[in-house]
mmCIF file of the C-alpha atoms, coordinates in Angstrom:
data_MODEL
# 
_entry.id   MODEL 
# 
loop_
_atom_site.group_PDB 
_atom_site.id 
_atom_site.type_symbol 
_atom_site.label_atom_id 
_atom_site.label_alt_id 
_atom_site.label_comp_id 
_atom_site.label_asym_id 
_atom_site.label_entity_id 
_atom_site.label_seq_id 
_atom_site.pdbx_PDB_ins_code 
_atom_site.Cartn_x 
_atom_site.Cartn_y 
_atom_site.Cartn_z 
_atom_site.occupancy 
_atom_site.B_iso_or_equiv 
_atom_site.pdbx_formal_charge 
_atom_site.auth_seq_id 
_atom_site.auth_comp_id 
_atom_site.auth_asym_id 
_atom_site.auth_atom_id 
_atom_site.pdbx_PDB_model_num 
ATOM 1   C CA . MET A 1 1   ? 10.000 19.650 -22.094 1.00 0.00 ? 1   MET A CA 1 
ATOM 2   C CA . GLY A 1 2   ? 9.745  21.861 -25.152 1.00 0.00 ? 2   GLY A CA 1 
ATOM 3   C CA . ALA A 1 3   ? 10.318 20.594 -28.683 1.00 0.00 ? 3   ALA A CA 1 
ATOM 4   C CA . GLY A 1 4   ? 14.028 20.237 -29.345 1.00 0.00 ? 4   GLY A CA 1 
ATOM 5   C CA . ARG A 1 5   ? 14.988 21.031 -25.759 1.00 0.00 ? 5   ARG A CA 1 
ATOM 6   C CA . ILE A 1 6   ? 17.389 18.740 -23.952 1.00 0.00 ? 6   ILE A CA 1 
ATOM 7   C CA . ASP A 1 7   ? 17.374 18.445 -20.191 1.00 0.00 ? 7   ASP A CA 1 
ATOM 8   C CA . ALA A 1 8   ? 20.032 17.491 -17.655 1.00 0.00 ? 8   ALA A CA 1 
ATOM 9   C CA . ILE A 1 9   ? 18.331 16.706 -14.356 1.00 0.00 ? 9   ILE A CA 1 
ATOM 10  C CA . LEU A 1 10  ? 20.143 16.058 -11.081 1.00 0.00 ? 10  LEU A CA 1 
ATOM 11  C CA . ILE A 1 11  ? 18.122 14.345 -8.359  1.00 0.00 ? 11  ILE A CA 1 
ATOM 12  C CA . ALA A 1 12  ? 20.107 14.721 -5.185  1.00 0.00 ? 12  ALA A CA 1 
ATOM 13  C CA . GLY A 1 13  ? 20.060 14.228 -1.452  1.00 0.00 ? 13  GLY A CA 1 
ATOM 14  C CA . ALA A 1 14  ? 21.486 12.093 1.305   1.00 0.00 ? 14  ALA A CA 1 
ATOM 15  C CA . ASN A 1 15  ? 21.480 8.317  1.253   1.00 0.00 ? 15  ASN A CA 1 
ATOM 16  C CA . GLY A 1 16  ? 17.959 7.323  2.251   1.00 0.00 ? 16  GLY A CA 1 
ATOM 17  C CA . ALA A 1 17  ? 16.408 10.630 1.153   1.00 0.00 ? 17  ALA A CA 1 
ATOM 18  C CA . GLY A 1 18  ? 14.165 8.923  -1.401  1.00 0.00 ? 18  GLY A CA 1 
ATOM 19  C CA . LYS A 1 19  ? 15.947 9.959  -4.588  1.00 0.00 ? 19  LYS A CA 1 
ATOM 20  C CA . THR A 1 20  ? 15.171 6.803  -6.554  1.00 0.00 ? 20  THR A CA 1 
ATOM 21  C CA . THR A 1 21  ? 11.523 6.800  -5.473  1.00 0.00 ? 21  THR A CA 1 
ATOM 22  C CA . PHE A 1 22  ? 11.227 10.467 -6.434  1.00 0.00 ? 22  PHE A CA 1 
ATOM 23  C CA . ALA A 1 23  ? 12.885 9.824  -9.797  1.00 0.00 ? 23  ALA A CA 1 
ATOM 24  C CA . ARG A 1 24  ? 10.585 6.930  -10.638 1.00 0.00 ? 24  ARG A CA 1 
ATOM 25  C CA . GLN A 1 25  ? 7.480  8.965  -9.802  1.00 0.00 ? 25  GLN A CA 1 
ATOM 26  C CA . PHE A 1 26  ? 8.618  12.267 -11.300 1.00 0.00 ? 26  PHE A CA 1 
ATOM 27  C CA . LEU A 1 27  ? 10.531 11.410 -14.456 1.00 0.00 ? 27  LEU A CA 1 
ATOM 28  C CA . HIS A 1 28  ? 8.002  9.237  -16.248 1.00 0.00 ? 28  HIS A CA 1 
ATOM 29  C CA . VAL A 1 29  ? 5.360  11.962 -15.849 1.00 0.00 ? 29  VAL A CA 1 
ATOM 30  C CA . ARG A 1 30  ? 7.401  15.101 -16.578 1.00 0.00 ? 30  ARG A CA 1 
ATOM 31  C CA . TYR A 1 31  ? 10.355 13.803 -18.620 1.00 0.00 ? 31  TYR A CA 1 
ATOM 32  C CA . PRO A 1 32  ? 9.460  10.407 -20.104 1.00 0.00 ? 32  PRO A CA 1 
ATOM 33  C CA . GLU A 1 33  ? 12.194 10.707 -22.746 1.00 0.00 ? 33  GLU A CA 1 
ATOM 34  C CA . ALA A 1 34  ? 14.955 11.234 -20.154 1.00 0.00 ? 34  ALA A CA 1 
ATOM 35  C CA . THR A 1 35  ? 17.262 8.310  -19.455 1.00 0.00 ? 35  THR A CA 1 
ATOM 36  C CA . PHE A 1 36  ? 17.665 7.742  -15.705 1.00 0.00 ? 36  PHE A CA 1 
ATOM 37  C CA . LEU A 1 37  ? 21.226 6.987  -14.573 1.00 0.00 ? 37  LEU A CA 1 
ATOM 38  C CA . ASN A 1 38  ? 21.650 5.456  -11.129 1.00 0.00 ? 38  ASN A CA 1 
ATOM 39  C CA . ALA A 1 39  ? 24.884 3.779  -9.991  1.00 0.00 ? 39  ALA A CA 1 
ATOM 40  C CA . ASP A 1 40  ? 23.022 1.466  -7.579  1.00 0.00 ? 40  ASP A CA 1 
ATOM 41  C CA . GLU A 1 41  ? 20.832 0.138  -10.388 1.00 0.00 ? 41  GLU A CA 1 
ATOM 42  C CA . ILE A 1 42  ? 23.855 -0.276 -12.664 1.00 0.00 ? 42  ILE A CA 1 
ATOM 43  C CA . GLN A 1 43  ? 25.578 -2.223 -9.886  1.00 0.00 ? 43  GLN A CA 1 
ATOM 44  C CA . ARG A 1 44  ? 22.557 -4.556 -9.660  1.00 0.00 ? 44  ARG A CA 1 
ATOM 45  C CA . GLU A 1 45  ? 22.568 -5.004 -13.455 1.00 0.00 ? 45  GLU A CA 1 
ATOM 46  C CA . ARG A 1 46  ? 26.207 -6.038 -13.284 1.00 0.00 ? 46  ARG A CA 1 
ATOM 47  C CA . HIS A 1 47  ? 25.558 -8.402 -10.406 1.00 0.00 ? 47  HIS A CA 1 
ATOM 48  C CA . GLU A 1 48  ? 24.954 -7.521 -6.798  1.00 0.00 ? 48  GLU A CA 1 
ATOM 49  C CA . PHE A 1 49  ? 28.575 -8.094 -5.862  1.00 0.00 ? 49  PHE A CA 1 
ATOM 50  C CA . ALA A 1 50  ? 30.179 -5.814 -8.448  1.00 0.00 ? 50  ALA A CA 1 
ATOM 51  C CA . HIS A 1 51  ? 32.335 -3.123 -6.875  1.00 0.00 ? 51  HIS A CA 1 
ATOM 52  C CA . PRO A 1 52  ? 30.612 0.279  -6.616  1.00 0.00 ? 52  PRO A CA 1 
ATOM 53  C CA . PHE A 1 53  ? 33.513 1.919  -8.483  1.00 0.00 ? 53  PHE A CA 1 
ATOM 54  C CA . VAL A 1 54  ? 32.782 -0.305 -11.487 1.00 0.00 ? 54  VAL A CA 1 
ATOM 55  C CA . ALA A 1 55  ? 29.174 0.883  -11.465 1.00 0.00 ? 55  ALA A CA 1 
ATOM 56  C CA . GLY A 1 56  ? 30.328 4.487  -11.111 1.00 0.00 ? 56  GLY A CA 1 
ATOM 57  C CA . ARG A 1 57  ? 32.617 4.185  -14.124 1.00 0.00 ? 57  ARG A CA 1 
ATOM 58  C CA . GLU A 1 58  ? 29.803 2.620  -16.137 1.00 0.00 ? 58  GLU A CA 1 
ATOM 59  C CA . LEU A 1 59  ? 27.466 5.454  -15.129 1.00 0.00 ? 59  LEU A CA 1 
ATOM 60  C CA . LEU A 1 60  ? 30.001 8.009  -16.375 1.00 0.00 ? 60  LEU A CA 1 
ATOM 61  C CA . ARG A 1 61  ? 30.456 6.073  -19.622 1.00 0.00 ? 61  ARG A CA 1 
ATOM 62  C CA . ARG A 1 62  ? 26.684 6.082  -20.207 1.00 0.00 ? 62  ARG A CA 1 
ATOM 63  C CA . LEU A 1 63  ? 26.493 9.755  -19.297 1.00 0.00 ? 63  LEU A CA 1 
ATOM 64  C CA . SER A 1 64  ? 29.221 10.644 -21.803 1.00 0.00 ? 64  SER A CA 1 
ATOM 65  C CA . HIS A 1 65  ? 27.357 8.721  -24.489 1.00 0.00 ? 65  HIS A CA 1 
ATOM 66  C CA . LEU A 1 66  ? 24.096 10.581 -23.760 1.00 0.00 ? 66  LEU A CA 1 
ATOM 67  C CA . GLU A 1 67  ? 25.975 13.899 -23.812 1.00 0.00 ? 67  GLU A CA 1 
ATOM 68  C CA . PHE A 1 68  ? 27.493 12.978 -27.184 1.00 0.00 ? 68  PHE A CA 1 
ATOM 69  C CA . LEU A 1 69  ? 24.026 12.137 -28.551 1.00 0.00 ? 69  LEU A CA 1 
ATOM 70  C CA . ARG A 1 70  ? 22.532 15.292 -26.955 1.00 0.00 ? 70  ARG A CA 1 
ATOM 71  C CA . ARG A 1 71  ? 19.828 13.274 -25.196 1.00 0.00 ? 71  ARG A CA 1 
ATOM 72  C CA . SER A 1 72  ? 17.948 14.218 -22.050 1.00 0.00 ? 72  SER A CA 1 
ATOM 73  C CA . PHE A 1 73  ? 18.972 12.417 -18.882 1.00 0.00 ? 73  PHE A CA 1 
ATOM 74  C CA . ALA A 1 74  ? 18.566 12.397 -15.126 1.00 0.00 ? 74  ALA A CA 1 
ATOM 75  C CA . ILE A 1 75  ? 21.234 11.410 -12.621 1.00 0.00 ? 75  ILE A CA 1 
ATOM 76  C CA . GLU A 1 76  ? 20.970 10.529 -8.970  1.00 0.00 ? 76  GLU A CA 1 
ATOM 77  C CA . SER A 1 77  ? 23.666 11.841 -6.620  1.00 0.00 ? 77  SER A CA 1 
ATOM 78  C CA . THR A 1 78  ? 24.343 12.696 -2.987  1.00 0.00 ? 78  THR A CA 1 
ATOM 79  C CA . LEU A 1 79  ? 26.228 15.830 -4.168  1.00 0.00 ? 79  LEU A CA 1 
ATOM 80  C CA . ALA A 1 80  ? 28.852 15.005 -1.548  1.00 0.00 ? 80  ALA A CA 1 
ATOM 81  C CA . SER A 1 81  ? 31.635 16.091 -3.918  1.00 0.00 ? 81  SER A CA 1 
ATOM 82  C CA . ARG A 1 82  ? 32.171 18.750 -6.564  1.00 0.00 ? 82  ARG A CA 1 
ATOM 83  C CA . MET A 1 83  ? 32.231 16.139 -9.336  1.00 0.00 ? 83  MET A CA 1 
ATOM 84  C CA . TYR A 1 84  ? 29.080 17.375 -11.059 1.00 0.00 ? 84  TYR A CA 1 
ATOM 85  C CA . ALA A 1 85  ? 29.904 21.098 -10.785 1.00 0.00 ? 85  ALA A CA 1 
ATOM 86  C CA . ARG A 1 86  ? 32.143 20.998 -13.876 1.00 0.00 ? 86  ARG A CA 1 
ATOM 87  C CA . ARG A 1 87  ? 29.679 18.741 -15.640 1.00 0.00 ? 87  ARG A CA 1 
ATOM 88  C CA . ILE A 1 88  ? 26.843 21.218 -15.121 1.00 0.00 ? 88  ILE A CA 1 
ATOM 89  C CA . LEU A 1 89  ? 28.904 23.927 -16.812 1.00 0.00 ? 89  LEU A CA 1 
ATOM 90  C CA . LYS A 1 90  ? 29.630 21.513 -19.666 1.00 0.00 ? 90  LYS A CA 1 
ATOM 91  C CA . TRP A 1 91  ? 25.939 20.612 -20.005 1.00 0.00 ? 91  TRP A CA 1 
ATOM 92  C CA . LYS A 1 92  ? 25.015 24.274 -20.223 1.00 0.00 ? 92  LYS A CA 1 
ATOM 93  C CA . SER A 1 93  ? 27.654 24.835 -22.923 1.00 0.00 ? 93  SER A CA 1 
ATOM 94  C CA . LEU A 1 94  ? 26.174 21.897 -24.871 1.00 0.00 ? 94  LEU A CA 1 
ATOM 95  C CA . GLY A 1 95  ? 22.712 23.476 -24.783 1.00 0.00 ? 95  GLY A CA 1 
ATOM 96  C CA . TYR A 1 96  ? 21.162 21.491 -21.945 1.00 0.00 ? 96  TYR A CA 1 
ATOM 97  C CA . ARG A 1 97  ? 18.587 23.074 -19.639 1.00 0.00 ? 97  ARG A CA 1 
ATOM 98  C CA . THR A 1 98  ? 19.867 22.119 -16.205 1.00 0.00 ? 98  THR A CA 1 
ATOM 99  C CA . GLN A 1 99  ? 17.793 21.514 -13.123 1.00 0.00 ? 99  GLN A CA 1 
ATOM 100 C CA . LEU A 1 100 ? 18.432 20.207 -9.658  1.00 0.00 ? 100 LEU A CA 1 
ATOM 101 C CA . HIS A 1 101 ? 15.935 18.575 -7.329  1.00 0.00 ? 101 HIS A CA 1 
ATOM 102 C CA . PHE A 1 102 ? 17.511 18.388 -3.871  1.00 0.00 ? 102 PHE A CA 1 
ATOM 103 C CA . ILE A 1 103 ? 15.667 16.257 -1.322  1.00 0.00 ? 103 ILE A CA 1 
ATOM 104 C CA . GLU A 1 104 ? 16.615 17.400 2.159   1.00 0.00 ? 104 GLU A CA 1 
ATOM 105 C CA . LEU A 1 105 ? 16.133 15.275 5.257   1.00 0.00 ? 105 LEU A CA 1 
ATOM 106 C CA . PRO A 1 106 ? 15.894 16.988 8.664   1.00 0.00 ? 106 PRO A CA 1 
ATOM 107 C CA . SER A 1 107 ? 18.792 14.981 10.139  1.00 0.00 ? 107 SER A CA 1 
ATOM 108 C CA . ALA A 1 108 ? 21.510 12.436 9.480   1.00 0.00 ? 108 ALA A CA 1 
ATOM 109 C CA . ASP A 1 109 ? 19.731 10.209 12.015  1.00 0.00 ? 109 ASP A CA 1 
ATOM 110 C CA . LEU A 1 110 ? 16.690 9.985  9.742   1.00 0.00 ? 110 LEU A CA 1 
ATOM 111 C CA . ALA A 1 111 ? 18.985 9.151  6.810   1.00 0.00 ? 111 ALA A CA 1 
ATOM 112 C CA . LEU A 1 112 ? 20.522 6.315  8.859   1.00 0.00 ? 112 LEU A CA 1 
ATOM 113 C CA . LYS A 1 113 ? 17.071 5.004  9.833   1.00 0.00 ? 113 LYS A CA 1 
ATOM 114 C CA . ARG A 1 114 ? 15.889 5.031  6.216   1.00 0.00 ? 114 ARG A CA 1 
ATOM 115 C CA . VAL A 1 115 ? 18.997 3.210  5.003   1.00 0.00 ? 115 VAL A CA 1 
ATOM 116 C CA . ALA A 1 116 ? 18.488 0.596  7.758   1.00 0.00 ? 116 ALA A CA 1 
ATOM 117 C CA . ALA A 1 117 ? 14.840 0.170  6.696   1.00 0.00 ? 117 ALA A CA 1 
ATOM 118 C CA . ARG A 1 118 ? 15.924 -0.242 3.063   1.00 0.00 ? 118 ARG A CA 1 
ATOM 119 C CA . VAL A 1 119 ? 18.438 -2.928 4.062   1.00 0.00 ? 119 VAL A CA 1 
ATOM 120 C CA . ALA A 1 120 ? 15.779 -4.740 6.132   1.00 0.00 ? 120 ALA A CA 1 
ATOM 121 C CA . ALA A 1 121 ? 13.582 -4.753 3.013   1.00 0.00 ? 121 ALA A CA 1 
ATOM 122 C CA . GLY A 1 122 ? 16.377 -6.320 0.930   1.00 0.00 ? 122 GLY A CA 1 
ATOM 123 C CA . GLY A 1 123 ? 17.970 -3.143 -0.420  1.00 0.00 ? 123 GLY A CA 1 
ATOM 124 C CA . HIS A 1 124 ? 21.592 -2.061 -0.441  1.00 0.00 ? 124 HIS A CA 1 
ATOM 125 C CA . ASP A 1 125 ? 23.491 -0.876 2.608   1.00 0.00 ? 125 ASP A CA 1 
ATOM 126 C CA . VAL A 1 126 ? 25.724 2.152  3.012   1.00 0.00 ? 126 VAL A CA 1 
ATOM 127 C CA . PRO A 1 127 ? 28.239 2.387  5.883   1.00 0.00 ? 127 PRO A CA 1 
ATOM 128 C CA . ALA A 1 128 ? 26.982 4.725  8.622   1.00 0.00 ? 128 ALA A CA 1 
ATOM 129 C CA . GLU A 1 129 ? 30.034 6.983  8.443   1.00 0.00 ? 129 GLU A CA 1 
ATOM 130 C CA . ASP A 1 130 ? 29.458 7.444  4.690   1.00 0.00 ? 130 ASP A CA 1 
ATOM 131 C CA . VAL A 1 131 ? 25.789 8.308  5.254   1.00 0.00 ? 131 VAL A CA 1 
ATOM 132 C CA . VAL A 1 132 ? 26.682 10.971 7.833   1.00 0.00 ? 132 VAL A CA 1 
ATOM 133 C CA . ARG A 1 133 ? 29.570 12.415 5.782   1.00 0.00 ? 133 ARG A CA 1 
ATOM 134 C CA . ARG A 1 134 ? 27.492 12.560 2.589   1.00 0.00 ? 134 ARG A CA 1 
ATOM 135 C CA . PHE A 1 135 ? 24.550 14.084 4.467   1.00 0.00 ? 135 PHE A CA 1 
ATOM 136 C CA . GLN A 1 136 ? 26.727 16.934 5.752   1.00 0.00 ? 136 GLN A CA 1 
ATOM 137 C CA . GLN A 1 137 ? 28.730 17.511 2.568   1.00 0.00 ? 137 GLN A CA 1 
ATOM 138 C CA . GLY A 1 138 ? 25.693 17.274 0.298   1.00 0.00 ? 138 GLY A CA 1 
ATOM 139 C CA . ILE A 1 139 ? 23.783 19.964 2.177   1.00 0.00 ? 139 ILE A CA 1 
ATOM 140 C CA . ALA A 1 140 ? 26.849 22.222 2.318   1.00 0.00 ? 140 ALA A CA 1 
ATOM 141 C CA . LEU A 1 141 ? 27.659 21.900 -1.400  1.00 0.00 ? 141 LEU A CA 1 
ATOM 142 C CA . PHE A 1 142 ? 24.010 22.245 -2.394  1.00 0.00 ? 142 PHE A CA 1 
ATOM 143 C CA . GLY A 1 143 ? 23.836 25.633 -0.679  1.00 0.00 ? 143 GLY A CA 1 
ATOM 144 C CA . SER A 1 144 ? 27.276 26.948 -1.554  1.00 0.00 ? 144 SER A CA 1 
ATOM 145 C CA . GLU A 1 145 ? 27.622 25.732 -5.145  1.00 0.00 ? 145 GLU A CA 1 
ATOM 146 C CA . TYR A 1 146 ? 25.115 23.506 -6.838  1.00 0.00 ? 146 TYR A CA 1 
ATOM 147 C CA . SER A 1 147 ? 21.954 25.548 -6.263  1.00 0.00 ? 147 SER A CA 1 
ATOM 148 C CA . HIS A 1 148 ? 23.602 28.497 -8.057  1.00 0.00 ? 148 HIS A CA 1 
ATOM 149 C CA . LEU A 1 149 ? 24.957 26.549 -11.051 1.00 0.00 ? 149 LEU A CA 1 
ATOM 150 C CA . VAL A 1 150 ? 21.765 25.125 -12.544 1.00 0.00 ? 150 VAL A CA 1 
ATOM 151 C CA . HIS A 1 151 ? 19.080 26.956 -14.512 1.00 0.00 ? 151 HIS A CA 1 
ATOM 152 C CA . ARG A 1 152 ? 16.333 25.778 -12.164 1.00 0.00 ? 152 ARG A CA 1 
ATOM 153 C CA . CYS A 1 153 ? 16.661 24.542 -8.594  1.00 0.00 ? 153 CYS A CA 1 
ATOM 154 C CA . TYR A 1 154 ? 14.048 22.846 -6.416  1.00 0.00 ? 154 TYR A CA 1 
ATOM 155 C CA . LEU A 1 155 ? 14.461 22.204 -2.701  1.00 0.00 ? 155 LEU A CA 1 
ATOM 156 C CA . TRP A 1 156 ? 12.231 19.434 -1.380  1.00 0.00 ? 156 TRP A CA 1 
ATOM 157 C CA . LYS A 1 157 ? 11.820 18.710 2.341   1.00 0.00 ? 157 LYS A CA 1 
ATOM 158 C CA . SER A 1 158 ? 11.282 15.064 3.250   1.00 0.00 ? 158 SER A CA 1 
ATOM 159 C CA . ASP A 1 159 ? 10.299 13.686 6.637   1.00 0.00 ? 159 ASP A CA 1 
ATOM 160 C CA . GLU A 1 160 ? 7.930  11.142 8.175   1.00 0.00 ? 160 GLU A CA 1 
ATOM 161 C CA . ARG A 1 161 ? 4.959  13.118 6.815   1.00 0.00 ? 161 ARG A CA 1 
ATOM 162 C CA . GLY A 1 162 ? 6.139  13.008 3.210   1.00 0.00 ? 162 GLY A CA 1 
ATOM 163 C CA . LEU A 1 163 ? 7.690  15.258 0.594   1.00 0.00 ? 163 LEU A CA 1 
ATOM 164 C CA . THR A 1 164 ? 7.025  19.002 0.341   1.00 0.00 ? 164 THR A CA 1 
ATOM 165 C CA . LEU A 1 165 ? 8.355  21.536 -2.157  1.00 0.00 ? 165 LEU A CA 1 
ATOM 166 C CA . ALA A 1 166 ? 10.002 24.191 0.029   1.00 0.00 ? 166 ALA A CA 1 
ATOM 167 C CA . GLN A 1 167 ? 11.669 26.396 -2.576  1.00 0.00 ? 167 GLN A CA 1 
ATOM 168 C CA . ARG A 1 168 ? 11.992 26.884 -6.326  1.00 0.00 ? 168 ARG A CA 1 
ATOM 169 C CA . ARG A 1 169 ? 14.610 29.137 -7.837  1.00 0.00 ? 169 ARG A CA 1 
ATOM 170 C CA . GLU A 1 170 ? 15.478 30.257 -11.363 1.00 0.00 ? 170 GLU A CA 1 
ATOM 171 C CA . ASN A 1 171 ? 19.071 31.154 -12.199 1.00 0.00 ? 171 ASN A CA 1 
ATOM 172 C CA . PRO A 1 172 ? 20.384 32.817 -15.367 1.00 0.00 ? 172 PRO A CA 1 
# 
């Protein structure tokens, strides 16, 4: 990050893609000043049994506060809706440099297997139908909308062998 520059970073992909792991490894090295916003972690902060919508509202409250302060941040999302499309335009108008790191899995089956492995290790579950729906919608919206909205877009491929940068694109 350059002096005085503020960054809005979206880390996206299907449930089980490895977004949180990527964020923890990537952010502290490249963007140590960026606040990481993750609804799952907020839900754990507010007790394991808090409703996900409560965590989502709290994430948006924290995001609005960071926007007001003009601070760098990173957000994790499946991109299964257009919710962040308007926000990206807002961030750009506020002077943020926007970037998207999309972690693509080869199949919804692998996403389901990774979520099951996370649950077996004590992590949070996601209903199978949500995993499949978000997998499909996230890939579609990444290609049709999100990859064109941000200043810089990275497509990462993730499979049993690991994570590979497949594409990097600059947008005006």
